[in-house]
C-alpha positions, 0 to 999 in steps of 0.5 A: 657642449664642445667639452662634452663632445671631446670627453665623449670622444675620449670615452669612445677611444677608451672603449675601442681600446678596451674592446680591441685589447680583449679581442686581440688577446682572444685571437692569440688564445684562439690560435692555440686552440683551433690548431689542436685536437677538436671535438664538438665539446672542445669547439663549444667550450672555445666559443663559450669562453670567447662569449664570456670574454666578449661580455666581460669586455662589454661590462668593463666598457659599461662600467667605465662610462658609468663611472664617468657619469658618476664622476661628472655628477650626471647621475646620483650614485654609482649603481644608478650610473652603471645601470643607466650606462648598461641600458644606454650602451645596449640601446635598450633605453628603458627611460626610467633613468635619464641624464640632465638635458645638457648631458643627453648628447653624451648618452647618444654617443654611448649608444652609438659606440655600444652598437659598434662594439656589439657588432664588432663582437658579433663579427668576431664571433662569426669569424671564429665560427667560420674558421672552426668550420673551415679548419680540418678536424 
């Protein structure tokens, strides 16, 4: 169980690193766009791109967890592993696929980090919208 916790902590660190990298990259891109000529459509395009990049970051993180489940033979194939990871990360938890009893703690860790990363994306999106409203047009 201790090994499982340590591996879970490493997966959490990797998840945060991926998310921070994508959002950090987005910040650099947003600085250029907020300062330029802005219209409703330009702002909508900017927010749409931000949403797409945030979702892509989440999908990459889900895939990392899913590949880990497959690599450790927790689930039978890559498709099932990534599917289970997606419903766990998003805290949907359909229950149609479940890990073996001794791996359920790791799934809980993924659910917790999924909540945090979704909250981080939401906060980032909110901060961006706030800056757009405060920026001079």
